[in-house]
N, C-alpha and C positions, 0 to 999 in steps of 0.2 A: 328463515330462522336458523336452519341447520348451518347455512353458510356463515351467519353471524357468530354462531358458537365456535365454529372452526377458526374463524379469524381471532376471536377473543382468546381461545386456547393457544393459538400461535403466538399472540402478543404476550400472553402470560408466561409462556415457556421462554420466549426471548428475554423478557424482563428478569425472570428468575436466573437464567443463564448469565446475564450481564451482572446481576448482583453477586452471584457466586464468583464470577471472574474478578470482580472488583475487591471482594473480601478475601479470597483465597490467596495464600502466599505464592509468590512467584516460583519459589522452589523450596523444598523441605530443607530443614537444617541438616548440615553434615555433622554428625555426632560420632566421636571416637570414644570407645569404651575401654577403660584402662584400669589395671590393678597395680598400684605402685606402693601399697602398704597393706599390712594385714592387721585387722583390729576387730574387736567384738562390737564396737559402736563408734560412730564419728562424733567428735566434739568440734564445734565451730571455732577454730583458731587458725588464723592466717598471719601470725607474727613470724616474720622470716628469721628473727634472731633466736626463736625458741627451738631448742634442740631436742625436746621430748614430746611436746604436745601439738605442735603446729602440723597441719595437714601436709602430706608429702608432696603436694602439687603447688606449694607456696613459692619456694625458690624456683627460679628459671621461668616458670609459666606465668606467675604474677609479677615477680621482681626479676627482671632480666639482668644478667651480669654485664659488666663493662666489656668483657671479652671472654672467650673460651679457648683453652689450649686443646687443639685437636690432634692427639697423638696418632690417630689412625690415618687421617688424610694428610700425610706428609709432615707430621709433627709440626704444625704451624698454628699461629694464632688466628682465630676467627673473631673479628671485631663485631661487637654488638652495640651497646649504648655508646661505647667509645669508637672513634674512627681510627685512632692511633694511640700509641704511647711510646715514649723514648726514655731510656735509662741514661743518666748522666755518665760521662767518662769516668768520674771518680766513684761511681756506684752509690753516691750519697743522696741522690734524688731521682725521682721518676715523674714524668709529666704525661698526663692523659688529656687528650682532646676529645670532647663529646661530639656526637653527630649534630648537625645543624637541624633545628626545628623539632627537636624531641618534645613530646608532651606526656604528661601523666594521663591515666585513663579518664580523669575528670576534666581533661582539656587544659589544665594549667601547664605552663612551660616547665620542662625538666632541664635544669641548668647546673652550672658549677656550684651554685649556692646549695643545692640539694646534696651534692657530694661532700662539701665541706661540713654541712650540718650533720650528716650521717656520722662522720668521723669525730666531730666535736661531741656528739652524743655518746659515742663509745668511751670517750674520756670521762664524760659526766656519769655514765652508767656502765661501769666496767663489766657487769654481768652480761651485757649484750655482746661483748667481744669474744665470740666463741672460738676464734682462731688466733687470738692475741695479736692481731695486726696493729692495734693501737699502740702496743708497747714497742713497735718498730719505728714509730713516728716521732720526730721532733716537732713537726707542725704540718698542717695541711692548708694550703693557701690557694685562693682563687686568683688566677692571673687575668682572666676575662670571663665573659658569660659562658664560654664553652671549655675553658682550659683550667686544669687543676694540677698543682705541683705538690707531690708528697715529699717532704724533706725528712730524711732518715737519720736516726740516731747514729747508726753505723752503716758502712757500705754493705750493700746486699744485692748480689747479682740475681737472686731468685725472687725478689720481693713482688714482682708482678703477679705471680701465681697466688700469693697470699692476699693481695689487694682485691683481685677480681672475685675471690671467693666470698667477699663480704657484700651483702645486698645493699643497694642504695635506696633510701626511702624518701618520700616527699616531705620537705620541710613544712609546707603549709598545713599538713595534717599532723605530723608527729611532734611539732613544736608545742602543741597544746595537750599532749599526752602526759599526764602527771607521772605515771610509772610505766615506762615502755617495756620493762622487764616482764610485768604481769599482763600487759595489754594483749587482749585476744584478737584485736583487729578483725572483727567479724565481717565488716564490709570494706575490704581493702581497696585502696587506690594505688595502682601499680603501673609498671612500665612494660610488662611482658605481653605476650599474645593473648593470654587467657586470664582476664582480671575480673570478670563480672560473675558473681555468685548468684545464679538465677534460681537455684533450688538447693536447699540443705535440710536433710533429715538425718537421724542417727544411722539410717540404712543406705542412703545414697546422697551424693551431692553432684552438682554440675557447675562447671566453670565455662564461661562463654567469652566470645571474642571481645577484645579491647577495642572500643570504638575509635581510639586515637593512636593505634599501634603504628609505629614508624615503618615497620616492614610488612604492612598488611598485604602487599602484593604477593608475598611469598607464602602467606597463610591460606591453606585450602580446607581448613577444619573450622567449623563454627563453634563447636562446644566439645569439651571433654567430660565424660560421665564416669564417676567412680562409685561402683556398687560396693557396699560393705561386704568384705570376705574375711573370714576369721583365721583361716589357716591354709596350708598348702593343698590339702585335698579339696577344699572349696574352690580354690583358684583353678585347679585342674578340671573340676567339674564345669566351671564357667568357660574355660578354654574349649573343652570338648563339645559343649552344647552350642558353641558359637556366640556366646554372650560377649566375650572379651575380644578386642582387637589387638591389645598390647598388654603384656604382663611381665613381671619379674618374680619368679617363684621357682623353688626346687620342685622338679617333676620327676618322680622315679621312673626308670625304664622309659624314657621319653619317646623313643621311636615307636614303641608299641602302645603306650597309654595315651599319646597325644597325636603324633604325626600320622599313624596308621588309621586314625578315625576319619581323616580327610587329607590324604596325601597331597592333593592339589593345593590346598589353602593353608594347612597347618605347618608351621615352620619354627625353627629355633636356630640360634647361633650362640655358641659359648666362647667367650674370650677369657684368657687367663687374667686374674684380677686380684682381689683382696687377699691378704694373709688372714687365715683363720687360725687362731691360737688360743691356748688356755692362758688365763691370767689369774694369778694369785694376788689378792689384795694385801699389799704390804702395810696398809693402814686399816686392816680388818677390825670391825668393832668387837670381834671375839679375841680377847687378849691371848688365849692359848694358841689359836690359829696364827695370830699375828707373829707370835714368837717363832713358830716353825717357818712361816712364809718368808721371814726376813733372813733366813739361813740359806745361802746359795746352794749348799749341799742338799738341802731338802728340795729346792726347786729343781736341781739337776736330777735328783732321784725320781721325782714326779714325772719329769720329761722322759726318763728312761722306762717308766712304767706305762707309757702311752703307746698303744699299738696303732701307729698311724696308717699302715697299709690296710689293716682290717677296717678301720674307719672309712678309708677311701673306697674300698671295694664293696663294703656292705651298706654303710650309711650314705655314701656318696655315689653309689652305682658306678664307680670308676671314673666319674667326671673330674674330680680335682687332681692337682699335681702335688705330690708329696713335698713337704718342706721340712728337712732335718737340719736346717742351718741355725745353730745357736745364736747367730747374729741377726736372724730374722729374714735375711734378704732372699735366699733361695734362688731358684732358676729364673724367676721373674726379673731379678736384677743381676743376672749372670755377668754382665759387662762390668759391674762395679765390684764383684766379689773379691775378697781377699783370701787366697788359698791357705794362708797361715791359720785361719779360723778353724778349718777342718783338721789341720795337723794338731793344733793345741787343744781344741775343745769339741771336735766332731763326735766323740763317743757319747756326749751328753744329749745329742739330738736324735739318737737312734734307739729303737725299742730293744731293750735287753732286760727282761724281767729279773733274772738272777743278779745282774750287776746293779740294778736299781735297788733291790732288796739289800744287797751287800753294802751299798753306800748309805742307806738309811741306818743299817746296823752299826756301821763304823762311826756314824755321826751321832749315835746315842738315842736314836728313835727305836725303842723297843717297847714291848707290852709290859708295862709296870704293874697294872692292876688286874691282869688275868682275864680281861674281857675279850681278848682275841684281836685287839687293835693296838697299833703302835701309839705311844705317848711321847711327849716331849722328854728330854733328858731329865728334867726336874720332876717328872711324874704327872704333870698336868695333861689332861686328855686333848687329843686333836680330833675334832669332828667337823668334817667339811661338807658344806651344802653347795652343790654346783647349780647355779641359777641360769636357766635358759628360757627364752620366751615361749609362751604357750603357742602351739600351732606350727612352730618351726621344726617340722618332723625330721628333717635331715640332721639338724643339730641335736635334737633329742636322741635320735638313734646313735649319733656319734658319742654323746655323753654316756649313754648306756653301755656302749662298748668299752669306753675308757673306765667307767666305774668297775667293770668286771676285772680288768687287769690291775687297777689301783687297789681293789680289795684283795686280790691275790698277793699284792705287795704288802698287805697288812694295814692298809689305811681305812679309816672309818669314813666312808663317802656316801652321800645320797644326792638326789636331784630334786629341785623344785622348779615349777614352770609358771611364773607370774605372767601377767599381760606384758606385751612388749614395752609399753610406756613406763611401767613400773620397773622392769628390768633395766631399761636405759637410765632411768633416774637413779637406781641403785648403783649402777656402775659409775655414773658421773659423780655421785655424792659419796662414793666409797662405802656404801652400806651393804656390801656383799662379802662373801668369802672367796669363791672361785667361780669362774665362768668361762665359756667360750666367747670370744670377741672377734670382730672383723676389723682389720686395720687397712684402710683404703690404699690402693696402689696409686702411684704418681709417676711422673716422668723421671724423677730423681729420688733416690732413697733418703735424701735429706728430709723430705717432707714426712714420711712415716716416722722417722727418728725424732724430729723436732716436735711433732704432734704427740708422740708417745711419752717423751721424757722431759719436756720443758715444764718445770713446775708452775710457770705462769698459766699453763693450760689446765692445771688440776682443778676439778670442779666445773669445767666448762664443756668437756667433751668426753665421751666414753673411750676415745682412743688412748687416753692417759689413765685408764681405770686401774692399772697395776700400781700406780702411785710410786714409781721408782724414778730416781734421778741421780745424776752424778755431775757435780760441777765441772769436772774436766770434759765430760761428754758435751755438755751444753756449751762450754767455751769453744770446743773444737767445731761444733755445729755452727756457732756464730762466725768463727773464723772462715769456715768453708765457703760462706756466701760473700766473703770480703776479698777473695783472691780470684784472679782471672786465669792464672797459669794452670792448665789441665793437670800437669804433673804434680803440682803442689796440692791441688784439689784431691787427686787420687791418694796421695800420701796421707792427707787428713782423713779421708773416708776409710782407708785401710785401718788407721789407728782407732777410729770410732768403732768399727766392727769388732776389733779385738776386745775393746772395753765392754761392749754389749755382750759379746759371747762369753766373756769371763764371768759376768754377773748373771746372765740368763734371766732377766726380769720378765720375759715373755717366753712362753713355751710353744713354738711353732708346730702346727700339725699339717696344714696343707695350704696351697694357694687355690682358692675357690675360683671356678669359672664365674663370669658374670652371667647370671641367669636371665635369659631374654627369650620370650616366646611371642610370636606374632601370627596374624592371620591375613592372608591376601584376599579374603572374600570381599571385603568392603574398601580396602585401601591398598595402594601400591606405593613404591618409593622406600621400602624398608631397607635398612642396612643389613648386609650379610657378607659372607666371605667373598662373593663375587662383586659386591657393591659396598666396600668398606668406607662409607662416607663419614662416619662418626661412631663413637661408642653409643649404641642405641638403648642401653639399659635404662628403664624408666624409674629407677630408684632416685631418691632425692640427693644421693651422694654423687650423681653424675650429671653435670651441666650439659654434657653432650646430647642429652635427651631433647633439649630445645631444638638443636639442629635436626634431629630426627623428626620431630613434630613438623617442622617447616618443610621437610622433604616429602611429606605424605601427600598423595593425591587420591581423591575418592574414585572408586570404580563406578563407571556409568551403570545405572540400574535399568 
């Protein structure tokens, strides 16, 4: 009897073990935890054309670009959905060839028809065209199942960069969307590595592997997890406690507050990047402010009242690089700089409290009603609200420093801190008075200029939030892309800089580093100074983050 019991127990154990072996996963999912945006709650929106409400992991990870310009790894093109492109000799067309066998995440073929449909949709719904690429096109035509030719209205030597920034969407899904502008695309069908939304709550969401991803062999991460984090301090706490693998956030005194907590695994790499500048809304809904903001002497005086170095040292912990260039370029674009800008207009980019006050005085901005603040020359009051996203602690500190010196200059200034999505909408829709804004860097200053000052972009992107334009500047920018001679290009760019510096529509403060923190506890393959494979910043303004994702390898546990 005892023997029979032992045999039965042995068989039961073996059966249980077999059942567990059959039901248990072969291996646990490899999950990368990321912070790419700060918000108090997540709303389920994966519309890649939405510039304010879509989740920050929509572009690149769900909708892969045709190609990525990698300025760090030899300043070369990294082909993604496309295997090549060729610009015509006359610069009036560019032809893209897609990779063979591409599929959408639902298994349907991804072909030239999808590319043509996407661009036809931009014409049909101009609000989708966030970088005005459609306005460059005479037509977009399918040459065969994998080949698309973009026929341009004018020659354009830099058009590839603009084309690849626009996501390509599946025709078989989007053709039935009545209003693609408001479409939230809650269950996206995409082309990138992470298309499957397996979990979504207001506090966390997860995107997992595309079952039909063309480059699956390069992908060693199964899912990315995005916990909801509201501000910089919350991101820092999640970095320090080991929750996050990859983040983009301002971290004060980073060597002590982050690296020192785990020197083996906690790392960062800061690359010079976006221009951070004050913008005054020339179309401000406040008529009195609008009057002042449209006076170049008022803008110059405000610039002279900004203590840039104190902002860098105190709010920025010394991380940023000062930018006193009235033409906006600064040291980041040193190779393009026109020295005549400094000669003619350099004084307006430097902090000089007394000179700023004197310029306001000379321009008629004096205290007319005795309240202690300067008014317009006609006596109407100027009251400026500087709008900054809630939780952006470094920018909030920067504005507080600026307010101190602006008030010393006699200006009535305060700060408000709405949610980031509200702030972005206000800048896009010109419903604000003054703000700090970031203007993304690029390989050529043509791009920040055209995105800032092209009236076709007004109402589409916060890069043009100042709502300033000059027909001569736009004409010169258009001409710049139509010539091949480097000397002629330099002459045009020099002239553009002088025009911008004379008008000072944007008040540069500094070039921000690209904030990037990472942990080697669970993953290797991170870009850094010794391994500059791509720009690794995980914000949605950086398509290079896709290359970083594909470079990651899980650490064996």
